[in-house]
Backbone as XML, in Angstrom:
<?xml version="1.0"?>
<chain id="A" units="angstrom">
  <residue number="1" name="MET">
    <atom name="N" x="166.208" y="-15.350" z="4.131"/>
    <atom name="CA" x="165.689" y="-16.183" z="3.081"/>
    <atom name="C" x="165.097" y="-17.525" z="3.576"/>
  </residue>
  <residue number="2" name="ALA">
    <atom name="N" x="165.709" y="-18.099" z="4.569"/>
    <atom name="CA" x="165.127" y="-19.300" z="5.125"/>
    <atom name="C" x="163.820" y="-19.063" z="5.814"/>
  </residue>
  <residue number="3" name="ASP">
    <atom name="N" x="163.677" y="-17.830" z="6.440"/>
    <atom name="CA" x="162.489" y="-17.456" z="7.059"/>
    <atom name="C" x="161.260" y="-17.394" z="5.976"/>
  </residue>
  <residue number="4" name="ASP">
    <atom name="N" x="161.628" y="-16.828" z="4.878"/>
    <atom name="CA" x="160.667" y="-16.729" z="3.792"/>
    <atom name="C" x="160.125" y="-18.040" z="3.349"/>
  </residue>
  <residue number="5" name="THR">
    <atom name="N" x="161.067" y="-18.971" z="3.133"/>
    <atom name="CA" x="160.695" y="-20.309" z="2.709"/>
    <atom name="C" x="159.777" y="-21.014" z="3.730"/>
  </residue>
  <residue number="6" name="TYR">
    <atom name="N" x="160.038" y="-20.824" z="5.022"/>
    <atom name="CA" x="159.253" y="-21.363" z="6.090"/>
    <atom name="C" x="157.823" y="-20.884" z="5.992"/>
  </residue>
  <residue number="7" name="LEU">
    <atom name="N" x="157.729" y="-19.497" z="5.859"/>
    <atom name="CA" x="156.434" y="-18.817" z="5.768"/>
    <atom name="C" x="155.679" y="-19.253" z="4.615"/>
  </residue>
  <residue number="8" name="TYR">
    <atom name="N" x="156.302" y="-19.328" z="3.432"/>
    <atom name="CA" x="155.626" y="-19.794" z="2.243"/>
    <atom name="C" x="155.096" y="-21.244" z="2.398"/>
  </residue>
  <residue number="9" name="SER">
    <atom name="N" x="155.930" y="-22.056" z="3.027"/>
    <atom name="CA" x="155.502" y="-23.442" z="3.234"/>
    <atom name="C" x="154.262" y="-23.484" z="4.143"/>
  </residue>
  <residue number="10" name="ILE">
    <atom name="N" x="154.280" y="-22.716" z="5.183"/>
    <atom name="CA" x="153.078" y="-22.691" z="6.057"/>
    <atom name="C" x="151.882" y="-22.136" z="5.364"/>
  </residue>
  <residue number="11" name="PHE">
    <atom name="N" x="152.102" y="-21.083" z="4.538"/>
    <atom name="CA" x="151.011" y="-20.464" z="3.810"/>
    <atom name="C" x="150.408" y="-21.500" z="2.868"/>
  </residue>
  <residue number="12" name="TRP">
    <atom name="N" x="151.156" y="-22.102" z="2.047"/>
    <atom name="CA" x="150.630" y="-23.125" z="1.129"/>
    <atom name="C" x="149.997" y="-24.356" z="1.830"/>
  </residue>
  <residue number="13" name="PHE">
    <atom name="N" x="150.530" y="-24.706" z="2.979"/>
    <atom name="CA" x="149.893" y="-25.699" z="3.755"/>
    <atom name="C" x="148.570" y="-25.351" z="4.157"/>
  </residue>
  <residue number="14" name="VAL">
    <atom name="N" x="148.442" y="-24.205" z="4.707"/>
    <atom name="CA" x="147.034" y="-23.693" z="5.205"/>
    <atom name="C" x="146.146" y="-23.539" z="3.947"/>
  </residue>
  <residue number="15" name="VAL">
    <atom name="N" x="146.694" y="-23.098" z="2.809"/>
    <atom name="CA" x="145.792" y="-22.993" z="1.616"/>
    <atom name="C" x="145.314" y="-24.330" z="1.163"/>
  </residue>
  <residue number="16" name="LEU">
    <atom name="N" x="146.199" y="-25.337" z="1.277"/>
    <atom name="CA" x="145.876" y="-26.738" z="0.938"/>
    <atom name="C" x="144.766" y="-27.240" z="1.836"/>
  </residue>
  <residue number="17" name="ILE">
    <atom name="N" x="144.848" y="-27.010" z="3.119"/>
    <atom name="CA" x="143.902" y="-27.466" z="4.155"/>
    <atom name="C" x="142.529" y="-26.735" z="3.802"/>
  </residue>
  <residue number="18" name="VAL">
    <atom name="N" x="142.545" y="-25.494" z="3.644"/>
    <atom name="CA" x="141.264" y="-24.769" z="3.396"/>
    <atom name="C" x="140.684" y="-25.174" z="2.059"/>
  </residue>
  <residue number="19" name="SER">
    <atom name="N" x="141.493" y="-25.411" z="1.028"/>
    <atom name="CA" x="141.001" y="-25.958" z="-0.248"/>
    <atom name="C" x="140.337" y="-27.353" z="-0.063"/>
  </residue>
  <residue number="20" name="VAL">
    <atom name="N" x="140.931" y="-28.219" z="0.658"/>
    <atom name="CA" x="140.445" y="-29.532" z="0.905"/>
    <atom name="C" x="139.008" y="-29.433" z="1.486"/>
  </residue>
  <residue number="21" name="PHE">
    <atom name="N" x="138.931" y="-28.610" z="2.639"/>
    <atom name="CA" x="137.686" y="-28.460" z="3.306"/>
    <atom name="C" x="136.638" y="-27.869" z="2.421"/>
  </residue>
  <residue number="22" name="ALA">
    <atom name="N" x="137.049" y="-26.845" z="1.624"/>
    <atom name="CA" x="136.105" y="-26.202" z="0.736"/>
    <atom name="C" x="135.602" y="-27.165" z="-0.394"/>
  </residue>
  <residue number="23" name="MET">
    <atom name="N" x="136.483" y="-27.997" z="-0.819"/>
    <atom name="CA" x="135.972" y="-28.946" z="-1.832"/>
    <atom name="C" x="135.023" y="-30.010" z="-1.211"/>
  </residue>
  <residue number="24" name="ARG">
    <atom name="N" x="135.346" y="-30.385" z="0.092"/>
    <atom name="CA" x="134.410" y="-31.318" z="0.673"/>
    <atom name="C" x="133.011" y="-30.697" z="0.945"/>
  </residue>
  <residue number="25" name="MET">
    <atom name="N" x="133.039" y="-29.355" z="1.293"/>
    <atom name="CA" x="131.784" y="-28.739" z="1.554"/>
    <atom name="C" x="131.013" y="-28.609" z="0.239"/>
  </residue>
  <residue number="26" name="ILE">
    <atom name="N" x="131.764" y="-28.260" z="-0.831"/>
    <atom name="CA" x="130.989" y="-28.092" z="-2.128"/>
    <atom name="C" x="130.482" y="-29.450" z="-2.608"/>
  </residue>
  <residue number="27" name="GLY">
    <atom name="N" x="131.243" y="-30.524" z="-2.343"/>
    <atom name="CA" x="130.729" y="-31.860" z="-2.742"/>
    <atom name="C" x="129.522" y="-32.150" z="-1.881"/>
  </residue>
  <residue number="28" name="THR">
    <atom name="N" x="129.515" y="-31.896" z="-0.685"/>
    <atom name="CA" x="128.356" y="-32.096" z="0.282"/>
    <atom name="C" x="127.106" y="-31.347" z="-0.265"/>
  </residue>
  <residue number="29" name="ILE">
    <atom name="N" x="127.355" y="-30.133" z="-0.663"/>
    <atom name="CA" x="126.181" y="-29.375" z="-1.087"/>
    <atom name="C" x="125.602" y="-29.931" z="-2.455"/>
  </residue>
  <residue number="30" name="VAL">
    <atom name="N" x="126.543" y="-30.239" z="-3.358"/>
    <atom name="CA" x="126.164" y="-30.814" z="-4.614"/>
    <atom name="C" x="125.348" y="-32.132" z="-4.332"/>
  </residue>
  <residue number="31" name="GLN">
    <atom name="N" x="125.826" y="-32.970" z="-3.497"/>
    <atom name="CA" x="125.122" y="-34.180" z="-3.140"/>
    <atom name="C" x="123.757" y="-33.965" z="-2.572"/>
  </residue>
  <residue number="32" name="ALA">
    <atom name="N" x="123.603" y="-32.971" z="-1.660"/>
    <atom name="CA" x="122.373" y="-32.639" z="-1.080"/>
    <atom name="C" x="121.385" y="-32.112" z="-2.167"/>
  </residue>
  <residue number="33" name="LYS">
    <atom name="N" x="121.824" y="-31.312" z="-3.081"/>
    <atom name="CA" x="120.987" y="-30.823" z="-4.153"/>
    <atom name="C" x="120.537" y="-31.990" z="-5.017"/>
  </residue>
  <residue number="34" name="ALA">
    <atom name="N" x="121.399" y="-32.878" z="-5.298"/>
    <atom name="CA" x="121.068" y="-34.003" z="-6.157"/>
    <atom name="C" x="120.068" y="-34.919" z="-5.436"/>
  </residue>
  <residue number="35" name="LYS">
    <atom name="N" x="120.228" y="-35.096" z="-4.099"/>
    <atom name="CA" x="119.299" y="-35.949" z="-3.383"/>
    <atom name="C" x="117.954" y="-35.321" z="-3.320"/>
  </residue>
  <residue number="36" name="THR">
    <atom name="N" x="117.906" y="-34.043" z="-3.199"/>
    <atom name="CA" x="116.592" y="-33.269" z="-3.103"/>
    <atom name="C" x="115.874" y="-33.422" z="-4.484"/>
  </residue>
  <residue number="37" name="ALA">
    <atom name="N" x="116.669" y="-33.313" z="-5.584"/>
    <atom name="CA" x="116.087" y="-33.386" z="-6.885"/>
    <atom name="C" x="115.466" y="-34.906" z="-7.055"/>
  </residue>
  <residue number="38" name="ASP">
    <atom name="N" x="116.270" y="-35.858" z="-6.635"/>
    <atom name="CA" x="115.775" y="-37.211" z="-6.730"/>
    <atom name="C" x="114.532" y="-37.480" z="-5.963"/>
  </residue>
  <residue number="39" name="GLN">
    <atom name="N" x="114.476" y="-36.875" z="-4.774"/>
    <atom name="CA" x="113.297" y="-37.022" z="-3.955"/>
    <atom name="C" x="112.044" y="-36.400" z="-4.570"/>
  </residue>
  <residue number="40" name="GLN">
    <atom name="N" x="112.269" y="-35.257" z="-5.224"/>
    <atom name="CA" x="111.276" y="-34.564" z="-5.863"/>
    <atom name="C" x="110.706" y="-35.410" z="-7.103"/>
  </residue>
  <residue number="41" name="ASN">
    <atom name="N" x="111.625" y="-36.034" z="-7.828"/>
    <atom name="CA" x="111.287" y="-36.862" z="-8.942"/>
    <atom name="C" x="110.484" y="-38.040" z="-8.464"/>
  </residue>
  <residue number="42" name="TYR">
    <atom name="N" x="110.882" y="-38.646" z="-7.337"/>
    <atom name="CA" x="110.157" y="-39.795" z="-6.785"/>
    <atom name="C" x="108.739" y="-39.346" z="-6.310"/>
  </residue>
  <residue number="43" name="ARG">
    <atom name="N" x="108.611" y="-38.126" z="-5.734"/>
    <atom name="CA" x="107.345" y="-37.655" z="-5.388"/>
    <atom name="C" x="106.478" y="-37.489" z="-6.652"/>
  </residue>
  <residue number="44" name="ASP">
    <atom name="N" x="107.047" y="-36.845" z="-7.622"/>
    <atom name="CA" x="106.228" y="-36.666" z="-8.874"/>
    <atom name="C" x="105.746" y="-38.050" z="-9.448"/>
  </residue>
  <residue number="45" name="LEU">
    <atom name="N" x="106.713" y="-38.970" z="-9.484"/>
    <atom name="CA" x="106.404" y="-40.386" z="-9.971"/>
    <atom name="C" x="105.192" y="-40.936" z="-9.187"/>
  </residue>
  <residue number="46" name="ALA">
    <atom name="N" x="105.338" y="-40.769" z="-7.814"/>
    <atom name="CA" x="104.268" y="-41.450" z="-6.951"/>
    <atom name="C" x="102.911" y="-40.676" z="-7.250"/>
  </residue>
  <residue number="47" name="GLU">
    <atom name="N" x="102.919" y="-39.477" z="-7.468"/>
    <atom name="CA" x="101.660" y="-38.705" z="-7.724"/>
    <atom name="C" x="101.016" y="-39.162" z="-9.031"/>
  </residue>
  <residue number="48" name="ARG">
    <atom name="N" x="101.910" y="-39.308" z="-10.063"/>
    <atom name="CA" x="101.419" y="-39.769" z="-11.355"/>
    <atom name="C" x="100.857" y="-41.195" z="-11.198"/>
  </residue>
  <residue number="49" name="ALA">
    <atom name="N" x="101.530" y="-42.100" z="-10.359"/>
    <atom name="CA" x="101.032" y="-43.389" z="-10.253"/>
    <atom name="C" x="99.709" y="-43.414" z="-9.531"/>
  </residue>
  <residue number="50" name="VAL">
    <atom name="N" x="99.531" y="-42.630" z="-8.509"/>
    <atom name="CA" x="98.288" y="-42.468" z="-7.835"/>
    <atom name="C" x="97.192" y="-42.071" z="-8.736"/>
  </residue>
  <residue number="51" name="ALA">
    <atom name="N" x="97.510" y="-41.039" z="-9.512"/>
    <atom name="CA" x="96.516" y="-40.454" z="-10.518"/>
    <atom name="C" x="96.168" y="-41.583" z="-11.549"/>
  </residue>
  <residue number="52" name="ALA">
    <atom name="N" x="97.096" y="-42.275" z="-11.995"/>
    <atom name="CA" x="96.840" y="-43.408" z="-13.000"/>
    <atom name="C" x="95.935" y="-44.521" z="-12.253"/>
  </residue>
  <residue number="53" name="LEU">
    <atom name="N" x="96.262" y="-44.850" z="-11.089"/>
    <atom name="CA" x="95.426" y="-45.801" z="-10.380"/>
    <atom name="C" x="94.054" y="-45.283" z="-10.146"/>
  </residue>
  <residue number="54" name="GLU">
    <atom name="N" x="93.800" y="-44.097" z="-9.823"/>
    <atom name="CA" x="92.464" y="-43.592" z="-9.669"/>
    <atom name="C" x="91.717" y="-43.567" z="-10.968"/>
  </residue>
  <residue number="55" name="GLN">
    <atom name="N" x="92.379" y="-43.251" z="-12.045"/>
    <atom name="CA" x="91.804" y="-43.311" z="-13.365"/>
    <atom name="C" x="91.438" y="-44.726" z="-13.736"/>
  </residue>
  <residue number="56" name="GLN">
    <atom name="N" x="92.265" y="-45.651" z="-13.527"/>
    <atom name="CA" x="91.984" y="-47.107" z="-13.781"/>
    <atom name="C" x="90.757" y="-47.603" z="-12.853"/>
  </residue>
  <residue number="57" name="THR">
    <atom name="N" x="90.823" y="-47.164" z="-11.590"/>
    <atom name="CA" x="89.659" y="-47.566" z="-10.796"/>
    <atom name="C" x="88.399" y="-47.078" z="-11.269"/>
  </residue>
  <residue number="58" name="GLY">
    <atom name="N" x="88.379" y="-45.785" z="-11.778"/>
    <atom name="CA" x="87.145" y="-45.341" z="-12.361"/>
    <atom name="C" x="86.684" y="-46.025" z="-13.590"/>
  </residue>
  <residue number="59" name="THR">
    <atom name="N" x="87.613" y="-46.414" z="-14.392"/>
    <atom name="CA" x="87.281" y="-47.189" z="-15.550"/>
    <atom name="C" x="86.787" y="-48.575" z="-15.184"/>
  </residue>
  <residue number="60" name="ILE">
    <atom name="N" x="87.388" y="-49.194" z="-14.288"/>
    <atom name="CA" x="86.932" y="-50.491" z="-13.846"/>
    <atom name="C" x="85.487" y="-50.451" z="-13.269"/>
  </residue>
  <residue number="61" name="ASN">
    <atom name="N" x="85.252" y="-49.435" z="-12.448"/>
    <atom name="CA" x="83.904" y="-49.298" z="-11.934"/>
    <atom name="C" x="82.913" y="-48.999" z="-13.029"/>
  </residue>
  <residue number="62" name="ALA">
    <atom name="N" x="83.231" y="-48.285" z="-14.072"/>
    <atom name="CA" x="82.361" y="-48.060" z="-15.145"/>
    <atom name="C" x="82.105" y="-49.359" z="-15.974"/>
  </residue>
  <residue number="63" name="LEU">
    <atom name="N" x="83.169" y="-50.123" z="-16.122"/>
    <atom name="CA" x="82.998" y="-51.322" z="-16.856"/>
    <atom name="C" x="82.146" y="-52.317" z="-16.000"/>
  </residue>
  <residue number="64" name="ARG">
    <atom name="N" x="82.334" y="-52.355" z="-14.687"/>
    <atom name="CA" x="81.468" y="-53.135" z="-13.812"/>
    <atom name="C" x="80.007" y="-52.831" z="-13.872"/>
  </residue>
  <residue number="65" name="ASN">
    <atom name="N" x="79.785" y="-51.505" z="-13.973"/>
    <atom name="CA" x="78.430" y="-51.094" z="-14.047"/>
    <atom name="C" x="77.776" y="-51.504" z="-15.421"/>
  </residue>
  <residue number="66" name="GLU">
    <atom name="N" x="78.550" y="-51.388" z="-16.537"/>
    <atom name="CA" x="78.111" y="-51.802" z="-17.769"/>
    <atom name="C" x="77.837" y="-53.358" z="-17.831"/>
  </residue>
  <residue number="67" name="LEU">
    <atom name="N" x="78.772" y="-54.013" z="-17.213"/>
    <atom name="CA" x="78.598" y="-55.512" z="-17.171"/>
    <atom name="C" x="77.407" y="-55.948" z="-16.324"/>
  </residue>
  <residue number="68" name="THR">
    <atom name="N" x="77.088" y="-55.283" z="-15.255"/>
    <atom name="CA" x="75.905" y="-55.494" z="-14.484"/>
    <atom name="C" x="74.649" y="-55.235" z="-15.323"/>
  </residue>
  <residue number="69" name="ALA">
    <atom name="N" x="74.713" y="-54.128" z="-16.046"/>
    <atom name="CA" x="73.495" y="-53.778" z="-16.868"/>
    <atom name="C" x="73.364" y="-54.839" z="-17.987"/>
  </residue>
  <residue number="70" name="ALA">
    <atom name="N" x="74.522" y="-55.277" z="-18.527"/>
    <atom name="CA" x="74.341" y="-56.367" z="-19.627"/>
    <atom name="C" x="73.844" y="-57.628" z="-19.048"/>
  </residue>
  <residue number="71" name="ARG">
    <atom name="N" x="74.253" y="-57.987" z="-17.803"/>
    <atom name="CA" x="73.736" y="-59.232" z="-17.197"/>
    <atom name="C" x="72.253" y="-59.098" z="-16.986"/>
  </residue>
  <residue number="72" name="THR">
    <atom name="N" x="71.865" y="-57.919" z="-16.486"/>
    <atom name="CA" x="70.445" y="-57.754" z="-16.228"/>
    <atom name="C" x="69.553" y="-57.781" z="-17.460"/>
  </residue>
  <residue number="73" name="THR">
    <atom name="N" x="70.123" y="-57.228" z="-18.565"/>
    <atom name="CA" x="69.405" y="-57.277" z="-19.849"/>
    <atom name="C" x="69.357" y="-58.696" z="-20.327"/>
  </residue>
  <residue number="74" name="LEU">
    <atom name="N" x="70.472" y="-59.473" z="-20.261"/>
    <atom name="CA" x="70.572" y="-60.831" z="-20.685"/>
    <atom name="C" x="69.552" y="-61.685" z="-19.862"/>
  </residue>
  <residue number="75" name="SER">
    <atom name="N" x="69.435" y="-61.422" z="-18.646"/>
    <atom name="CA" x="68.571" y="-62.173" z="-17.739"/>
    <atom name="C" x="67.091" y="-61.885" z="-18.173"/>
  </residue>
  <residue number="76" name="ASN">
    <atom name="N" x="66.833" y="-60.666" z="-18.501"/>
    <atom name="CA" x="65.462" y="-60.306" z="-18.911"/>
    <atom name="C" x="65.159" y="-60.970" z="-20.219"/>
  </residue>
  <residue number="77" name="VAL">
    <atom name="N" x="66.150" y="-61.055" z="-21.158"/>
    <atom name="CA" x="65.904" y="-61.709" z="-22.495"/>
    <atom name="C" x="65.646" y="-63.163" z="-22.229"/>
  </residue>
  <residue number="78" name="GLU">
    <atom name="N" x="66.418" y="-63.773" z="-21.371"/>
    <atom name="CA" x="66.270" y="-65.219" z="-21.068"/>
    <atom name="C" x="64.822" y="-65.556" z="-20.501"/>
  </residue>
  <residue number="79" name="LYS">
    <atom name="N" x="64.357" y="-64.626" z="-19.613"/>
    <atom name="CA" x="63.041" y="-64.736" z="-19.099"/>
    <atom name="C" x="61.976" y="-64.730" z="-20.144"/>
  </residue>
  <residue number="80" name="ILE">
    <atom name="N" x="62.199" y="-63.725" z="-21.064"/>
    <atom name="CA" x="61.155" y="-63.557" z="-22.141"/>
    <atom name="C" x="61.249" y="-64.778" z="-23.037"/>
  </residue>
  <residue number="81" name="LEU">
    <atom name="N" x="62.415" y="-65.284" z="-23.356"/>
    <atom name="CA" x="62.534" y="-66.525" z="-24.152"/>
    <atom name="C" x="61.925" y="-67.787" z="-23.534"/>
  </residue>
  <residue number="82" name="LYS">
    <atom name="N" x="62.054" y="-67.872" z="-22.276"/>
    <atom name="CA" x="61.438" y="-68.992" z="-21.521"/>
    <atom name="C" x="59.925" y="-68.833" z="-21.566"/>
  </residue>
  <residue number="83" name="GLN">
    <atom name="N" x="59.462" y="-67.653" z="-21.428"/>
    <atom name="CA" x="57.977" y="-67.435" z="-21.531"/>
    <atom name="C" x="57.427" y="-67.732" z="-22.841"/>
  </residue>
  <residue number="84" name="VAL">
    <atom name="N" x="58.182" y="-67.517" z="-23.934"/>
    <atom name="CA" x="57.802" y="-67.762" z="-25.290"/>
    <atom name="C" x="57.698" y="-69.277" z="-25.582"/>
  </residue>
  <residue number="85" name="GLU">
    <atom name="N" x="58.610" y="-70.008" z="-25.008"/>
    <atom name="CA" x="58.598" y="-71.521" z="-25.240"/>
    <atom name="C" x="57.388" y="-72.009" z="-24.654"/>
  </residue>
</chain>
């Protein structure tokens, strides 16, 4: 009977150790998956930010061209008005 108790104690101790290591490994795997998902989210955010920046740059360039055309037109109108005077 005493031998059985000793063997049960050893068995449960080994089960405890294996369970602790299994939980640590599962925790590590879960953390790695979460980190990978976060990194993918950051990549997606960066890609959207770059796309928005490119779109804004295009809009700014179009506005700059329109402003240049307006300045040219205004300059021409001023020249005509000076010639009329």
